[in-house]
N, C-alpha and C positions, 0 to 999 in steps of 0.2 A: 123849479127843480128839474124840469124836462130839458132845459137848455144846458145845464151843467153836465148832465149825463151824456148828451150828444158830443160835447167837447172832449170828453174823456175817452172816446173811441177812436182808434187809429185804424184806417183802412188801407190795405195795400192791394193793388190790382195787378194780375198777370194776364196780359192780353195775348191770346194764342190765335188770333184771327187768321193770319197768313197760312200757317201750317195746317190748321183745321180745314180751311177751305180747299186746300190741295189734298185733303184726306191722308196727310202724313202723320198727324198727331191725333190721339183720342183724348178729349178733354176729361171724360169720365175717369179713365184710368190715371190720368195726371192728378185729378182731384183726390182720388183714393191714395195715390202715392204720397201726396202732401199730407193728407189726413193721418196716414200711418207714421210719417217720419218727422213732422214738425215737433220740435222740442220746446217745452215750456219748463223753465227752471231745471234744465238738464234732464228732463224725463219725456220720453215719447208717450203718446196715449193719454196725455193730461189736458187735452184741448177743452173738453166739455166742462171739467171742473174749474178751469180758469177763464171761462166765457170767451174762448177763441172760436170764431165761427168761420167756416169755409163755405162760401156759396158760389154757385155757377149761374151765369146768365149768358146763354148761347156760347160764345167763344172766349168769355172772360171769367177768370176765377178771382174772387174777392176774399181776402183774409182780413177779418175784422177782429181786433183785440183791444182790451182796455189799455188806455195810455199808460197807466201806472205799472203795467206788466213789463214794459220795456221790450216789446217784441221787435226784433230787428228785421229790416228790409233785406239786409245782406244774407240772412239765413234763407230767405225765399230764393234769392239768386243762386245760392249754393245748391239748394235742393233742385231747382229747375235745371241747372247744369248737370247734376248727377242723374236726373231723370232722362235728359237728352242723351247722355252717355250710355245709360242702360238700354235705351231704345235704339242705339247706334245712329242717332241723328245729330250728334255733337259736331260732326264735320260739315253739316249743312246749315244748322241753325245756331243763332247766338242770342244771348239774353241782354237786352239793352234797356237802360233806364230812359223812358220817354219823357217823364216828368217826376216831380218829387216823390209821389207815392205809386208810381206805375212802372212795371217792367213789361217789355214787349219782346216777343219771340220773333226775330227777323232772320231772313235768309242772308247768308254772306253774299255781298255783291262782288261777284268775280268778273273782273274785266280781263278778257283774254289778251295775250300779248300780240294779237294779230295786227293791231294798228301800227305798232312799231316796226314789225317786219315788213309791212306793206310799203312804208315810207322809204326803206333802204334800197 
C-alpha cells in the first residue's frame, strides 16, 4: 500500500538558485506568494484541505500534490512570472523548464552587439 501512495504524488520543483545567491530574490516571500495564490479547484487558500504541500530546501521550492488532483505545472510558471513582475525582476529573470517536473529561474543571457561593431 505504501508504493501506491508514492506513485499518486506529483512533485514540481522551482529552482531559484541563481537569483538567491546574488541576493536578488527572497525565497521565503516567494514561498508565501505561492502559498497565498495557488488555486485548487478554482479556489485560493484550499491547499491544506487538498493535501497540496509547499516545502523549501535552501534555494528550491517543491510543490507536492496528489496526482488525481490534476495540479498543473503551467500554473506554477504563471505564478512565478507574476511574482517576478511584481518584484520588478521580470526584465532580468525568466522561468525555464529544465526537465519534466522542474522550472528554473535563469538570467537572460544578453550578448552585447559589441562583437559585430568591432569587426566592421
